[in-house]
N, C-alpha and C positions, 0 to 999 in steps of 0.2 A: 354598704359600698366600701370597697377597699381604698385605703389611703395610698396615694402614689408618692414615691420619694423621687424628687427631681434628679438625684444622683444615681439612681438605679436605671441601667439601660438594658435593653433586650440583648440577648446573646448574639442574635443575628446582626444587630446594629454594630456591636463591638467587633465582630468578625469582619464585617464589611469595611469598617474604618481601618482595621488593622491591615487587611489585604490592600486597601487603597494606599495606605501610608507606606507599606513595604513594596508597593508596585508589583504584587503577585497576581492580581486578578487578571491582568492581560495575559500573563504567562499561562495561567490555568485555562483561559479561553483558547489559547493557541493549541493546547494539547487535546482539544475537542476534535481535531482532525483525525486522530487515530481510530476511534470507534466507527467513524462513518466512511473512511477511505474505501474499503472494499465494496461497499454498497454504491458509492458515488461513481467509481471508475469501472465497475463491472468485473466479472471473474477473469476474463482474459488479461486485462491490464494488471489486475491485482496479483496474478501469478507471476508477472514479470516486473512489477514496480511496487515498492513499498516505501512509505515515508520513513525517513531516518531521524530527522530533527527539524526544528523550526526556530529561526532566530530573526527577530525584528521584521516579521512579516514575510520572510523568505523560507519557503518549505523546501528542504533538501530531500530528494527522493532517490533511493537506490534502485537501479534498473539492472536487468540481467545481461544486457548486451548493448553495444553501440547502435545496433539497428533499432532496438526499442527506444534508446535515448533520442535518436533522430526522429522517430515517429511521434514520440510524445512531445517533442519540441513544438510541433505544429498544433498540438492540442492543449498546451499548458494554460492558455488564457481561459479556454472553455472549462478545464478542470478546476482552476482557481475560482471561476465564477460559480460553478456548481457547489463547490465546497463552501464558499461564502454564503450561498443561498441557504444551504442546510444549516449552517452555523448561525444564520440570521445576523451576521456582522461581517465587516470587511477585515478578516484576520489574515488571509493568504493574499499577499500582494504580488508575489513572484514565486516561481518554482524553478529550482536548480536541480538538474539531473546528474547523478554520479553512477558510473558503472561499478557494480559490485555483486556480491552474493546476496540474493534475496532469501529471507527466511520463509520457506514454503509453509511451515507450520502455522503461520499467522493467516494464511489464506484458506478460506473454506473450500473444501473440495466439492465439485459438482456431483450430484447424485447419479445423473445419467451419463453414460460414456459418450465422449465426443467422437466425431468421425475419425479423427487422428488415432484415438485410442482403439477403436474397433479395427482400423487398418493395421495398427501395431500388433494386434492379436493374430490377424490373418497372415502377417508378413513374417516369414521365418528369419529375416535379417534382424528383427527386433526381439530376439529371444530373451526373455526375462532372466533365464539362467545365466546367459552370457553377461548381461548387464549387471547382475548381482555379483558376478565373479570379479568385477572391477572394484577394488577396495576404496579408491579415492572418489568421493561424491562429485567433485567438480568434473573429473574426467568422465565419470559415469554419465553425468548430464550432457557433457559434450558429445559423447558417443551416441547417446539417445537422440540428440538433435541432428547429428550427422546422419544417422541411420534413417530417421524420419524424412529428412530432406531427400536422401537418396531414394527412398521408397516412393515418395511423391513424384520425383522426376522420372523414375523408372516406370511407374504406372502410366504416365502421360505418353511415353514412347511406345 
């Protein structure tokens, strides 16, 4: 039988005490939001809203437009509740939305084309060559949204 030394502690215990003393464990728990965000909110919202930072229980989320900000305001309690359920603790107490550029690379692209994407292929107004000729990515995205909206309204008439 091995002799135990009362002064020897397990590494896990030392780390736990250190994190507690430095008050880092809560901060580490807060950053658990990022890996689950896309799954919790779904692909449509994930393409238009991504978490930016979290401070004292307030999650700051960057959205692509004021329209998305307004829509997500109505859903923020539900989103916070779902995030907290997945995290198994009450980390997100409030969500604050800010309009800005969302990093599309963090969003998983759907494998099958959406109805909008297939309409874009059929619509000559959404010519990829034209869109690629626009050098500024923000302006390119604005053109794409404008042309898709025009295409939808024009089909209805």
